[in-house]
Backbone bond lengths (Angstrom), bond angles and torsions (degrees), N, CA, C in turn:
res aa  C-N    CA-C-N  psi(-1)  N-CA   C-N-CA  omega(-1)  CA-C   N-CA-C  phi
1 M - - - 1.535 - - 1.441 105.07 -
2 S 1.359 112.34 131.68 1.504 116.68 177.78 1.476 111.42 -73.38
3 F 1.365 119.86 167.00 1.394 128.67 169.29 1.382 115.77 -47.95
4 F 1.475 110.27 -52.85 1.503 115.29 -177.22 1.524 111.81 -66.09
5 S 1.323 118.81 -33.43 1.489 117.82 179.73 1.557 107.48 -67.23
6 R 1.343 120.61 -42.08 1.381 118.77 177.66 1.627 111.69 -62.60
7 L 1.319 114.07 -45.49 1.430 115.74 178.85 1.448 116.21 -60.94
8 L 1.375 118.73 -36.21 1.380 124.46 176.70 1.496 112.21 -67.53
9 R 1.391 116.55 -34.11 1.586 118.52 178.75 1.535 106.39 -72.73
10 R 1.372 120.93 -33.12 1.420 122.84 179.44 1.525 108.35 -67.45
11 I 1.255 122.36 -46.69 1.455 130.82 -178.13 1.520 106.30 -60.59
12 V 1.345 121.19 -53.15 1.478 127.27 175.89 1.503 112.39 -53.70
13 A 1.338 115.01 -44.60 1.478 118.45 -179.53 1.441 112.03 -68.33
14 A 1.265 115.97 -38.22 1.556 121.25 -176.60 1.542 108.99 -72.04
15 A 1.361 115.30 -22.28 1.451 117.36 -174.08 1.586 110.66 -91.24
16 R 1.237 112.22 -14.08 1.491 115.96 -178.78 1.587 107.63 -73.87
17 P 1.372 109.29 139.17 1.478 115.70 -173.38 1.518 107.53 -67.06
18 R 1.292 111.54 130.08 1.487 113.92 177.61 1.513 111.89 -82.68
19 P 1.277 119.95 143.61 1.439 120.54 -179.11 1.559 113.68 -65.74
20 T 1.214 116.79 130.40 1.407 116.25 174.76 1.509 114.96 -80.88
21 T 1.358 116.92 163.02 1.368 116.28 -178.62 1.497 113.25 -69.47
22 V 1.250 117.83 130.69 1.513 123.06 176.15 1.417 109.66 -117.26
23 W 1.408 112.42 108.85 1.536 118.51 170.72 1.417 112.03 -62.62
24 P 1.299 114.95 144.23 1.440 116.21 172.23 1.523 110.81 -66.81
25 V 1.324 117.89 151.05 1.436 120.95 -176.14 1.527 110.33 -54.59
26 E 1.392 115.30 -42.76 1.496 114.36 178.87 1.566 117.35 -63.74
27 A 1.275 118.21 -19.81 1.405 117.99 175.81 1.540 108.66 -79.14
28 R 1.392 116.38 -35.77 1.470 119.20 178.62 1.536 108.23 -67.21
29 E 1.350 115.61 -40.47 1.461 117.39 -179.34 1.471 112.34 -66.29
30 Q 1.382 119.20 -34.17 1.460 117.01 176.12 1.366 112.13 -73.09
31 R 1.365 124.09 -39.22 1.458 120.61 179.03 1.466 114.12 -66.48
32 L 1.304 121.88 -33.37 1.485 123.72 173.01 1.459 112.39 -72.26
33 A 1.339 120.62 -33.79 1.415 124.42 176.84 1.509 110.94 -63.58
34 E 1.330 113.88 -46.30 1.378 118.81 -179.31 1.559 112.58 -67.30
35 R 1.205 120.92 -31.96 1.485 122.62 177.51 1.381 107.34 -66.90
36 L 1.354 120.01 -49.04 1.433 123.87 178.90 1.534 116.59 -57.66
37 L 1.271 110.11 -48.39 1.452 117.26 -169.31 1.556 109.16 -78.66
38 E 1.317 117.99 -21.02 1.498 119.71 177.50 1.542 107.68 -80.44
39 D 1.282 122.32 -14.73 1.435 117.24 178.26 1.506 112.79 -86.91
40 E 1.312 113.04 100.58 1.408 124.68 176.49 1.539 118.73 -54.64
41 A 1.287 113.67 -26.79 1.378 124.23 -178.15 1.553 110.11 -64.60
42 L 1.285 112.31 -32.34 1.569 116.76 -177.90 1.582 110.39 -64.24
43 R 1.298 111.70 -37.54 1.435 120.04 -178.34 1.504 116.36 -70.45
44 G 1.286 116.40 -28.12 1.463 120.08 -176.48 1.491 107.39 64.43
45 D 1.389 109.80 -139.35 1.518 118.83 -177.90 1.458 108.40 -101.74
46 L 1.286 124.38 16.30 1.452 124.72 179.30 1.565 113.45 -64.87
47 E 1.323 110.57 132.20 1.432 118.15 175.79 1.535 106.94 -69.33
48 D 1.326 118.63 168.54 1.393 122.34 -174.31 1.556 113.15 -64.40
49 D 1.325 117.09 -39.35 1.554 117.50 177.94 1.519 111.09 -69.61
50 A 1.299 118.51 -19.70 1.490 112.97 178.97 1.630 109.55 -94.94
51 W 1.349 114.27 -25.57 1.464 120.29 179.66 1.580 109.24 -75.97
52 Q 1.301 116.95 -31.11 1.535 118.70 -174.29 1.498 116.80 -52.66
53 P 1.404 115.48 -48.15 1.490 117.67 176.48 1.433 112.59 -60.80
54 V 1.326 121.97 -37.80 1.430 125.09 -177.17 1.502 105.18 -72.06
55 Q 1.281 123.75 -41.45 1.486 126.66 -179.60 1.559 106.12 -63.86
56 T 1.339 119.83 -48.46 1.383 119.68 -178.75 1.581 113.22 -59.96
57 W 1.311 116.59 -43.20 1.454 118.55 173.04 1.459 114.40 -62.59
58 L 1.331 120.01 -42.61 1.446 125.29 177.52 1.550 109.13 -55.13
59 L 1.301 119.11 -50.27 1.367 127.48 179.06 1.459 115.91 -58.11
60 E 1.360 117.42 -37.46 1.410 126.72 177.56 1.615 106.06 -66.12
61 Q 1.190 110.61 -45.79 1.500 116.83 -179.17 1.451 115.26 -62.88
62 V 1.319 112.50 -38.74 1.514 120.23 -178.28 1.539 106.18 -67.19
63 G 1.378 117.90 -43.86 1.386 122.59 177.59 1.580 111.88 -57.10
64 Q 1.298 119.31 -43.36 1.450 124.56 175.44 1.431 110.54 -68.53
65 L 1.226 122.67 -42.96 1.557 120.81 174.52 1.504 113.59 -58.13
66 A 1.447 111.99 -50.78 1.490 113.44 179.92 1.510 115.87 -57.68
67 A 1.428 110.94 -35.36 1.548 113.50 177.64 1.585 112.68 -59.69
68 T 1.348 114.81 -30.74 1.450 117.89 -175.08 1.493 109.58 -66.37
69 T 1.398 120.23 -20.89 1.462 126.14 179.25 1.509 116.32 -79.64
70 A 1.378 117.02 -8.26 1.459 115.72 -172.49 1.526 106.81 -57.68
71 G 1.307 114.20 135.48 1.502 124.39 174.70 1.435 113.57 87.81
72 L 1.326 116.89 -7.00 1.440 120.94 177.74 1.557 114.17 -86.58
73 N 1.256 121.91 146.08 1.523 123.35 179.41 1.580 97.87 -77.99
74 D 1.373 108.02 161.53 1.505 120.08 -176.67 1.495 113.26 -47.42
75 S 1.321 113.62 -44.01 1.487 115.38 -169.67 1.572 108.03 -70.85
76 A 1.248 119.73 -41.85 1.505 120.77 177.64 1.515 110.14 -70.92
77 A 1.260 121.42 -35.71 1.445 128.18 177.42 1.578 105.45 -58.75
78 Q 1.313 117.17 -47.76 1.492 119.14 -169.11 1.491 107.16 -66.13
79 V 1.317 116.75 -35.40 1.508 118.75 179.12 1.531 106.19 -58.12
80 V 1.288 118.56 -49.22 1.415 122.26 -175.24 1.582 112.60 -67.22
81 L 1.407 114.69 -35.10 1.424 120.97 -177.46 1.589 109.25 -69.99
82 D 1.389 114.36 -41.42 1.393 119.92 -175.18 1.483 108.52 -67.08
83 D 1.348 121.93 -44.27 1.429 124.08 178.82 1.483 109.23 -63.97
84 G 1.276 118.72 -45.72 1.416 121.88 178.93 1.545 116.11 -61.16
85 E 1.348 111.46 -36.92 1.486 118.66 175.81 1.411 110.58 -62.11
86 A 1.331 120.46 -47.05 1.489 123.43 179.29 1.497 109.25 -58.60
87 R 1.212 119.58 -43.29 1.501 124.30 -174.96 1.498 109.14 -71.27
88 L 1.373 120.26 -34.77 1.446 123.81 179.13 1.609 105.97 -71.91
89 R 1.201 117.38 -44.04 1.528 122.32 178.53 1.556 105.45 -54.38
90 D 1.313 114.96 -55.96 1.536 118.25 -179.07 1.597 107.87 -52.63
91 A 1.271 115.86 -50.11 1.517 115.09 -173.85 1.506 112.63 -69.20
92 A 1.388 114.03 -35.34 1.519 115.58 174.11 1.498 113.43 -58.36
93 V 1.373 111.53 -43.12 1.534 118.61 179.61 1.520 108.24 -61.18
94 R 1.276 115.12 -41.71 1.532 111.73 -178.11 1.552 114.34 -71.32
95 R 1.348 111.66 -29.31 1.482 119.67 178.68 1.580 107.86 -67.99
96 V 1.238 114.23 -48.19 1.528 118.12 -178.55 1.501 110.34 -69.21
97 S 1.341 115.42 -34.48 1.464 117.41 174.37 1.530 112.86 -62.28
98 T 1.349 113.94 -45.02 1.484 117.19 179.47 1.486 111.46 -63.75
99 L 1.393 122.33 -23.55 1.376 122.15 179.95 1.519 114.09 -84.82
100 G 1.309 117.13 9.95 1.404 125.59 171.41 1.583 120.37 100.55
101 T 1.258 116.00 11.56 1.448 120.42 176.42 1.548 108.06 -140.50
102 R 1.267 114.61 140.70 1.535 121.76 -179.95 1.495 108.91 -99.61
103 P 1.322 118.49 111.81 1.547 119.69 171.45 1.524 113.99 -64.25
104 E 1.264 114.12 156.71 1.439 121.78 -175.31 1.546 105.22 -59.55
105 A 1.348 118.72 -39.22 1.504 124.01 -178.44 1.424 111.69 -54.78
106 A 1.309 122.39 -25.98 1.456 126.80 -177.73 1.519 112.17 -67.82
107 S 1.301 113.66 -32.02 1.487 112.92 -174.15 1.473 114.50 -90.05
108 E 1.331 116.71 -8.62 1.513 122.98 172.86 1.462 113.47 -68.55
């Protein structure tokens, strides 16, 4: 193999797009769930019994949202997750507010 052939192969190999890291859907789901559940402001003053159904609903929605990122690279998935997180926060605030307490996040 000639020098130019080897050089051409190296150039072509270097020019190929490298795969970006793709986190498994489960990892994305876990990260998003942790961010939402660690935000005490979403819960407001709800007692455990009142918060539990909201939390269950929220986690179901997180699972569905994360599933929509299957096959996306992390950059594209993060856009989807960020938008979905904002929507889920708003929906959780409305649910908590409906249950009789207004979380701090609602006043922002």
